[in-house]
C-alpha positions in Angstrom: 130.3 209.2 205.7 129.7 211.9 203.2 126.2 213.2 202.5 125.3 215.2 199.4 123.6 218.5 200.1 122.6 221.6 198.2 123.0 225.2 199.4 122.4 228.6 197.8 125.3 231.1 197.9 126.1 234.5 196.4 127.5 234.1 192.8 130.6 236.1 193.5 131.3 234.1 196.6 131.1 230.9 194.6 133.4 232.4 191.9 135.9 233.1 194.7 135.6 229.6 196.0 136.3 228.2 192.5 139.4 230.4 192.1 140.8 229.4 195.5 139.9 225.7 195.5 142.6 223.2 194.7 142.0 221.7 191.2 138.4 222.8 191.2 137.6 220.8 194.3 134.7 223.1 195.4 133.3 220.5 197.8 136.6 220.0 199.5 137.2 223.7 199.8 133.8 224.3 201.3 134.2 221.4 203.7 137.6 222.6 204.9 136.1 226.2 205.3 133.2 224.8 207.4 135.6 222.7 209.6 137.8 225.8 210.1 134.9 228.0 211.0 133.4 225.4 213.5 136.8 224.9 215.2 137.1 228.7 215.6 133.5 229.1 216.8 133.8 226.3 219.4 137.2 227.7 220.5 135.7 231.2 221.0 132.8 229.7 223.0 135.2 227.8 225.3 137.4 230.9 225.7 134.3 232.9 226.7 133.3 230.2 229.3 136.8 230.1 230.7 137.0 233.9 230.9 133.7 233.9 232.8 135.0 231.4 235.3 138.2 233.4 235.8 136.3 236.7 236.2 134.0 235.0 238.7 136.9 233.8 240.7 139.2 236.8 240.2 139.1 238.0 243.8 140.0 234.5 245.2 142.7 234.0 242.6 144.3 237.4 243.3 144.2 236.7 247.1 145.9 233.4 246.5 148.6 235.0 244.3 149.3 237.6 246.9 149.6 234.8 249.5 152.1 232.9 247.3 154.2 236.1 247.0 154.7 236.0 250.8 156.6 232.8 250.4 159.1 234.1 247.9 162.7 234.6 249.0 164.1 238.1 248.4 167.0 238.0 246.0 
């Protein structure tokens, strides 16, 4: 469901949107830009959470990796 809204933006930014938008579809362009930004933002948040977990468990993970190396056969 689409909802009509109104926002205020810098005039030069809107001119750029108009130049870049396909066939003057300003709304479509802004919607696509917002979707892209949100996907990127959520992805960065998830990556930060994942990195925090990895860093918190780094010592255990490194110890496990060293243990696995003991099982490797020399070539």
